[in-house]
C-alpha positions as CSV (number, residue, x, y, z in Angstrom):
1,M,2.8,10.0,-2.3
2,Q,5.0,8.5,0.6
3,A,2.3,9.7,3.0
4,I,0.0,7.8,0.9
5,A,2.4,4.5,0.6
6,I,2.7,4.8,4.7
7,A,-1.1,4.7,5.3
8,F,-0.9,1.2,3.2
9,M,2.1,0.1,5.5
10,S,0.4,1.3,8.7
11,Y,-2.5,-1.1,7.9
12,D,-0.6,-4.1,8.7
13,K,0.3,-2.7,11.8
14,V,-3.2,-2.9,13.3
15,G,-4.9,-6.1,13.3
16,G,-7.3,-8.7,15.1
17,E,-9.9,-7.7,17.3
18,D,-8.8,-4.2,17.1
19,V,-9.8,-3.3,13.5
20,N,-13.7,-2.7,12.6
21,P,-14.1,-4.8,9.4
22,D,-16.4,-1.8,7.8
23,W,-13.5,0.8,8.6
24,A,-11.5,-1.3,7.0
25,V,-13.0,-1.6,3.9
26,K,-13.8,1.8,3.8
27,I,-10.3,3.2,4.1
28,M,-8.9,0.3,1.6
29,E,-11.8,1.9,-0.6
30,D,-10.9,5.6,-0.1
31,L,-7.0,4.7,-0.7
32,T,-7.9,3.0,-4.0
33,H,-9.8,5.8,-5.3
34,T,-7.2,8.2,-4.3
35,L,-4.6,6.3,-6.1
36,S,-6.7,6.0,-9.4
37,Q,-6.7,10.0,-9.4
38,L,-2.5,10.1,-9.7
39,S,-1.0,11.4,-12.7
40,N,1.6,9.2,-14.5
41,D,4.3,11.3,-12.8
42,D,2.6,10.8,-9.1
43,R,2.2,7.0,-10.1
44,G,5.8,6.6,-10.8
45,Q,6.8,8.7,-7.5
46,F,4.0,6.1,-5.3
47,R,6.2,3.0,-7.2
48,T,9.7,4.6,-5.9
49,D,7.9,4.8,-2.4
50,L,6.2,1.7,-2.1
51,E,10.0,0.2,-3.2
52,A,11.3,2.3,-0.3
53,L,9.0,1.1,2.2
54,A,9.1,-2.6,1.1
55,A,13.2,-2.3,0.9
56,D,13.2,-1.3,4.8
57,L,10.8,-4.1,5.9
58,S,12.3,-7.0,8.2
59,A,13.2,-10.3,6.5
60,D,10.9,-12.8,7.7
61,P,7.6,-14.6,6.7
62,F,5.3,-11.8,7.9
63,H,7.2,-8.9,6.6
64,D,7.8,-10.9,2.9
65,H,4.0,-10.9,2.7
66,W,3.8,-7.5,2.7
67,R,7.0,-6.4,0.8
68,N,5.1,-8.6,-2.1
69,Y,2.0,-6.7,-1.6
70,Y,3.6,-3.6,-2.0
71,R,5.7,-4.5,-5.0
72,D,2.5,-5.9,-6.3
73,L,0.1,-2.9,-5.7
74,P,0.4,-1.2,-9.0
75,G,-0.4,-4.3,-11.0
76,L,-3.4,-4.8,-8.9
77,L,-4.5,-1.3,-9.2
78,G,-4.3,-2.0,-13.0
79,W,-1.3,0.3,-13.7
80,T,0.5,-0.9,-16.7
81,N,3.2,1.8,-17.1
């Protein structure tokens, strides 16, 4: 689970003109599909891993945005438990 969480976190490390928008959309679609296949136990572990990653981010506006994204992601995926 942590590898998937790190993939999301790594996405914020790249940006600007170096990222092919089609690739960015494809990778996010693939990750979202993979996450939708997780069992409830794996979802819980993924939430734990995301929270650990969020807690390690620097306290600045850029990382505050990503911290909120990591914490909100399960809800954005429609996970209610």
